[in-house]
N, C-alpha and C positions, 0 to 999 in steps of 0.2 A: 612444590612452591610457585612455578609458574602458574599452574592453575588456578591456583589461593587468592594472586597478584590478580592476577586479568578478569575474576569472577568479583575483585574488590572493586577494580577501575570500572567496570559493566554497569555494575551497581551505582558507585557514584556518578557514573557519564549519565544513568536514568533519573536518579535523584536531583539533579541540577537541572537536565530537561524536563520533568515535569513544571519543578518550582518555575522554571523560566515562563511553559507553558502558562501555569497560573500567573503570576505577574503580568504575563501580555494581554490574558484575558483581562483582568480587573480594572490594568491600563488603557485598555479600548472600552472598558465601558466608561472611565472616565472621562477622556475624549469627547465621546459624542453622548455627554452630561446624562448619564445613566448610573443609580447605586450600585456601590461591590455586592447587593444582596439580589442584585439582577442575575450574575454571575452566580450559575450552579454548576453540582458535582455532573451534572448530565453534560455541560457545555465545554468541561475539560475533557469528560471520556471522551465524547467524540474530537474534539480538537487532538489528543492523544493519538485516538486510532487513526487519524489523520497525517501522523508522524511515526505512526506503525507500532504506536508504544499500549499493551495491554495494560490497562489499568483498572480494577473495579469501584463502585460509588463509593465503599467506604473511604476507600484508601484517595480518589478524588478530593472530596470533601476535609479529609486529614489537609491534602496538599493547597485545597484554597482556605482555610482557617490558617496555615503557616503564612502564603502571601497577603494574610489580610491584617496579619498580626506583625509582619514584617514593612509593612504601609500605616501601623501602626493605628488601625483600627481594632473593633475588638471582632471576634472568632464567632460566626454566626452558628447555632446547636444545629444540626442534621436532622430534616424533618423526614420523618417515613414515609 
């Protein structure tokens, strides 16, 4: 039971950290007068790598889309 709860907490921390990273990248783009479309999934992957979080491009795009929607923007379609 403890292992199950521990795994859930770890997943929640990872999710919260990635969403915070995505929001931070979008906030930084806004402050530098760039559009949120200038922030790519690759930016989030490299930023997460610096925080020792492994993430692939597909998952990074989903987190960026979620962050954009939470800011009132529209989610962009991932480009291949």
